[in-house]
N, C-alpha and C positions, 0 to 999 in steps of 0.2 A: 301435562308432563314437564314443559318448560316453564319455570316461574320467572318473575321479574327479578328476584333475588339471585337466581342462577345467572341470568343475563348480566346483572350488575357484577357478579363475581368474575364472569369471563371478561368483561370490559376492564375490570380493575387490574387484570394481569399485565395489560400494556403500560400501567404505571410503575411497574416493578422493573428493576434493572436485572434482568435475567438473561442467560444465554438462550440461544435457539432451542437447544435441548431441554433446558429447564422450563422454558415457556411451554413447550408442547407437552412436557410432563404434567405441568401445573393445569393445563387445559383438561387433560384426561383425568386428573384427580378430581376436578370439579365435575366433570362428566359422570364419573363413577357415583356421584351423589344423586343424580336425577334420572339416569337412564340405565336400565339393566342390560347387560350384554355378556356374551361369553368370550367375544374377541372383538377387537376394534383396531382399525388401521387408519392412520392419516397419511394421505399421499400429497405431496407438494410438488407443483410443476417446476421444472428447471426452465428458467427464462431463456436460456440459450438454445436448448434442444427441444423444449416443449415436452419432454418425457416426464411422466409421473414417477416420482421417487418416494419410498417409504420414509417418512419423517419420525413417526412414532407408531408403535404397535403394542397393544395390550392383548394378553391371551396366548394361547399356544399356536395360533395360526395367523398368518396374514389374511386379512379378509379382502379377497379379490377373486371372485368366481370366474370360471371360464378363462383362466389366465393364458391358455394357449391360443386364444383368439386375439388377433391384432386389430386395434383400432388406430384412428388418426394420432391420438395423443398417447398411445401405449396399449399394452395387452390387457385382457381381461375386462370385467365389467366396468372398472374404474375408467378405462379408456373410453368406453361408450358414454357413460354417465357425465364425463367431462364436457361432452357436447351439449348436454341438457341444461336447462335453466331451473328445474324443479327437483326436489328429492325424489328418488325412486324407492318405492316400498314393495318389497317382495314378501307378502304376508305368509304365503305358504309355498314351500319349495319341495318338489318331489324328485325322486330319483337319487341314487347313491353317487357319491363321489369320494374316492379314496383319499383325496387331499382336503376336502371340506365336508363337514358334517352339519352345516347350518341349515335350519328349516325355515328361518325367518331372517330377513336382511334389509338393512337400510343403506342407501348410498346417497350421499349429499354432495352435489357439485358446489364448490366454493367459489362464487364469483364476487369480485369487488369492482363494482361498475361494469365495465366492459372487459376487464382483465380476469381470466381464469387463474385462481391461485392454487387450486388442488381439489382433492375429493376426500370426504370423510365417510368410511364404511363401518357399519356395526352389524355384527352377526349374533344370532341367538339360536340355540339348539331346539327350542320349542316352536313348533309350527303355529302360526297365526299370532305370534307374540307382538309383532309390529303391525299396526293397522293403518289404513288409508286416512283415518281421521286425525292421525298424528302429524300429517304433512305440514300444516301451518306452523306448529311448534318447531319442526324440524327446519323449516324455512328460516325462521328466526335464529336458530342455532347455527345454521350454515352462514347466516350474515355476520354473526359475531366472530365465529371462527375464521371466516374469510378476512375480516378486518385484522385480526391477529396475524395471520399468515402474511398479509399484505405489509403490515408494518415491519415484520421481520425481514421481508424481502427489501423493502425500501431502506431499512437500517443497514442491511448488507451492502446494498448498492452505494449508500452514503459513505460507509466505511471504506469501501474500495476506492471511491472517488477522493476521499480524504488522503488515502495512501498515494494515489496518483498525483494529487496536488502537492503533498509533502515532498514527494520525489521530484516533481517539477521545480518547487521552490528551492530545494537543495541543489538541483542541477543548475538553476539560474544563479544561486548564490556562488557556486563554484565557478561558473562562467564569468560572473562579475569580478570575482577575486582574480581570476586569470587575467582578465582585461586590465584591471588595476596594476597587476604585477607587470604586464607588458608595458603599460604606460610608464610605470616607475623605472623599468629597465631602460626604456627608450629615452626617458629624460636623463637618467644617469649616463647613458651612453653619450648623449649630447654634451653633457657637463664634462665628461672625461675628455672628449675631442677638444672642447674649448680650453680646458685647463692644460691639456697636453700642448696645444698650440701656443698658449700664452707662456708656458714655461720654456718650451723649446727655443723660441725666437731669442729671448734674452740670454739663454744658456749657451746658444751658439756663439754669441758675441763674446760672452765671458770666457768660454774655452779658447777662442781665438786669441784674446788678449793675454790669457795665461800662458799660451805658447810663445807669444811674442816676448812677454816679460821674462820667461825662462831662457830664451836665446840671448836677450840682452844681459841677463845677469851672469851667465857663464859660470866660471868657477871662482870669480872674484868675491862673490857674496854668498857663501854657503848657507848662512842662516836664512837669508831671503829666499834662496833656492828651495830650502827645505819647506818654508811656508807655502811657497808657490806650489810645490809638489802636493802638500796636504790639501791646498785648495783645489788642485786638479783632481785629486782622489774624490773629494766631496762632490765636485761638479760631475765627475764620471758616474758617481752613484745616482745623482739626480737623473742623469741621462738614461742610465739603466731602468730607473723606475718609470720614466716616461715611455720607454719602449714597452715595458710590461703593460702599462696603461693602454698603449696603442694596440697591443695584441690580446687584450682582455676579451674573453668570450662570454663569461658569466660574471654576475655581480653578486658574489657571495660575501658574507661578512664573517669575521672571526674576532674572538675576544682578544683585544690588544692589551688592556689593563683590566683589572677586576671591575666588572660591571660596564666596561667600555668596549663597544664593538666598532671594528673599522673594516673598510673594504679589503677583502682578501686578494693578495697579489701573488700568483703562482710563479 
């Protein structure tokens, strides 16, 4: 039933860059070439809940007999088969079932090492269609499909870890940028305090001398008095700027000239 060529085709699927849905569909397309069935269902286990979920299904029905019966890994035959290590072959099934009309069924637990990856079920309406002698071939088929399901799971886990890593890197970059900004602002704050101190000390002396000169000049030298007044206005402007620097809370910049940015003083 299962040829080497078939196994090679199954294995080659992993070399293709396909989505999970496309991969499962490709597996069933190859399966159609070697195994006859009326319906087939691939259940894949959820690593978080350990529940068996339908990943791909062919035919008019989901192949999972006795779905009302609950087992450890889920309801139905698949939940029971999941705890087995070998394919289960039901060659002849008697008794009517309004939801299932299979007379012959294969259920293959998909194990990759010690990890259960899922269950593959095949159903046929002809009684005795699947036989016990098919079990070795089905075991090989289960191994190949298990590897595919495992690789898809690992790929999904890697994708999720990459997303978490990218998020962590972005968060780290933002934190680093914030630290650099804080260091820049702290350095600028220290510079402002130093400059403010260095300007205010001589400015205080200049203002004092200008007041003395203005008193000594009186009304006898109007030109000199006018010059002193202008000097006083300039000094007052400098003093006003130093007060703004002293009360500066943020260190934003604004365009002073075209292409030239300077510290913004509110």
